[in-house]
C-alpha positions in Angstrom: 95.5 93.5 77.9 94.4 96.7 79.8 92.7 99.6 78.1 93.6 103.1 78.4 92.7 105.1 81.6 92.2 108.6 82.6 91.6 107.9 86.4 93.4 106.0 89.1 95.2 109.2 90.8 97.1 106.9 93.3 99.0 105.2 90.7 102.7 105.9 90.4 105.5 104.9 88.0 108.7 103.9 89.7 111.9 104.9 87.9 115.6 104.0 88.3 118.2 106.5 87.2 121.3 105.4 85.1 123.8 108.3 85.6 126.1 106.9 83.2 123.8 106.8 80.4 121.9 109.9 81.6 118.4 108.4 81.1 115.4 107.5 83.2 113.7 104.2 82.7 110.2 103.3 84.2 110.1 99.8 85.4 107.3 99.2 87.8 104.0 100.4 89.3 103.2 101.6 92.9 100.6 103.3 94.9 100.4 106.5 97.0 99.5 105.6 100.6 100.0 109.1 102.0 102.3 112.3 101.3 105.2 110.5 102.5 104.7 106.9 101.4 104.4 104.6 98.4 103.6 100.9 98.2 105.1 98.8 95.6 106.5 95.1 95.3 109.9 94.2 96.8 111.0 92.5 93.8 110.8 96.0 91.9 113.4 97.7 94.3 115.4 94.3 95.3 119.0 95.4 94.9 118.5 99.0 94.4 119.5 101.9 96.8 117.2 104.9 97.6 119.3 107.2 95.6 118.8 105.1 92.5 115.1 105.4 92.6 112.3 108.3 91.9 108.8 108.3 91.5 106.7 109.9 88.9 103.0 110.8 89.9 100.3 113.3 88.9 99.9 112.2 85.2 98.3 109.5 83.1 101.2 110.0 80.7 104.5 107.9 81.3 106.9 110.3 80.1 105.6 113.9 80.6 103.4 115.9 83.0 103.1 115.2 86.6 105.7 115.6 89.2 108.9 113.6 90.1 109.9 112.8 93.8 112.8 111.0 95.1 113.1 107.9 97.6 114.7 108.5 101.1 114.3 105.1 102.4 113.3 101.5 101.0 111.5 99.2 103.7 111.3 95.6 102.0 109.3 93.2 104.0 111.6 91.4 106.3 110.4 88.0 105.0 110.4 88.6 101.5 111.5 85.3 99.5 112.7 86.0 96.0 112.5 82.5 94.9 108.6 82.1 95.8 107.9 85.9 95.8 106.0 85.3 99.1 105.8 88.8 101.1 106.6 90.7 98.0 106.0 94.1 99.3 108.2 97.3 99.9 107.3 100.6 101.3 109.0 103.5 99.9 109.5 106.7 102.1 109.5 109.8 100.0 112.0 112.4 100.5 110.5 116.0 101.1 107.0 114.3 100.4 104.3 114.2 97.7 102.3 117.2 96.7 98.8 115.5 96.6 96.1 118.1 95.2 93.2 115.6 94.9 92.8 116.3 91.3 95.8 114.7 89.5 97.1 112.7 92.5 95.7 111.4 95.9 96.3 108.4 98.2 94.3 105.4 98.4 93.2 103.5 101.5 94.6 100.2 102.6 92.5 97.0 102.5 91.1 96.0 105.8 93.1 94.0 108.1 93.8 90.4 106.9 91.3 90.8 104.0 92.2 89.1 100.6 89.8 89.1 97.7 87.5 86.0 97.2 86.7 84.0 94.0 84.7 86.0 91.4 85.4 89.2 93.1 86.6 91.8 90.5 89.6 94.1 91.3 90.7 97.1 89.1 94.5 97.1 88.1 96.1 100.0 86.5 99.6 100.7 85.2 102.1 101.4 82.5 103.2 97.9 81.5 103.5 96.5 77.9 100.9 95.0 76.0 100.9 91.3 74.7 103.3 91.2 71.5 104.4 94.9 72.2 107.8 95.3 73.8 107.5 99.0 74.8 105.9 100.3 77.9 102.6 102.3 77.4 102.6 105.8 76.8 99.3 106.4 78.6 98.0 104.7 82.1 95.9 101.7 81.3 93.4 99.7 83.6 91.5 96.5 83.4 89.2 94.4 85.6 90.7 91.3 86.8 88.1 88.6 88.1 89.8 86.7 91.2 90.2 83.0 90.3 89.8 80.0 92.6 93.2 78.7 93.8 92.5 75.4 92.1 92.8 77.4 88.8 96.5 78.5 89.9 97.8 75.2 91.1 100.4 75.0 93.9 102.3 78.2 92.8 100.5 80.3 95.3 101.5 81.1 98.8 98.7 81.7 101.4 99.0 85.4 101.1 98.8 85.6 97.4 95.7 85.5 95.1 95.4 85.1 91.2 93.1 86.8 89.0 92.4 87.7 85.2 93.6 85.3 82.4 91.6 85.0 79.3 93.5 88.0 77.7 93.6 90.1 80.8 97.1 89.8 82.6 100.1 91.7 84.0 102.8 92.5 81.6 106.3 93.5 81.8 106.3 96.7 83.7 103.2 95.8 85.6 104.9 94.5 88.7 103.9 96.5 91.6 100.7 97.7 90.1 97.7 98.4 92.4 94.7 96.1 92.6 91.7 98.0 93.9 88.3 96.9 95.0 85.7 99.2 96.7 88.3 102.0 96.5 90.7 100.2 98.7 94.2 98.7 97.8 93.8 95.0 98.3 96.5 93.7 96.1 100.0 94.4 94.5 100.8 92.8 91.1 103.6 90.3 91.0 103.8 87.9 88.0 101.9 85.8 85.6 101.4 81.8 85.8 102.2 79.7 82.9 105.4 78.4 81.2 104.7 80.5 78.1 103.6 83.6 80.1 100.4 84.0 77.9 97.9 86.6 78.7 95.3 83.5 78.7 97.0 82.7 82.1 96.1 84.4 85.4 98.4 86.7 87.0 99.4 86.6 90.7 99.1 89.3 93.7 100.1 89.8 97.0 97.0 90.3 99.3 97.8 93.6 101.0 95.2 93.1 103.9 97.7 90.6 105.5 100.4 93.3 105.6 98.0 96.3 106.6 99.5 96.5 110.2 103.2 96.2 109.0 102.5 99.0 106.5 100.7 101.2 109.2 103.6 100.6 111.6 106.1 101.9 109.1 104.0 104.9 108.3 103.8 106.0 112.0 
């Protein structure tokens, strides 16, 4: 469970537009990399076209305040594997750019090349996902400290470019896919899923190690 937050100016909400129903529906988190690019998980945008997506940023409230930007291009990792969620990252190029005023919105630095958090490190995760036993997305941005677990605690479910963290009541929920995991003010992880057959918050959550993909991300942003 994550508590409500008033910070994390780099966190965005990804939205898909359903024109037939005339509604917007937030469904994933993401991180501002620059005025032109946002990082999320490939599983968030898999099967979507750029015109189906928009980004809300600059507000801790999910449904009001802030600004909306539209997606021009989607760059899923070329080796993204839906079955294992390996390489589960996507870069979104924003049409006409983001207006970053450094007060309500700003970019975050990428993790150092090939860096992945170590056992017992603490990462800060923020997003609008549901809370356990509550099916509705949070109205206000939440955050929580996730302690990185050893791979032995996560079994063989992890790939070599993933880490697991949290559990014991702290976990990713529905809508937290793509959420940023931050350490020392650098983006070190992107939320993917939660371990365990029963999807309990007692089980740790899984993140993609951003550092292993830093060069790929920078090449797209050139």
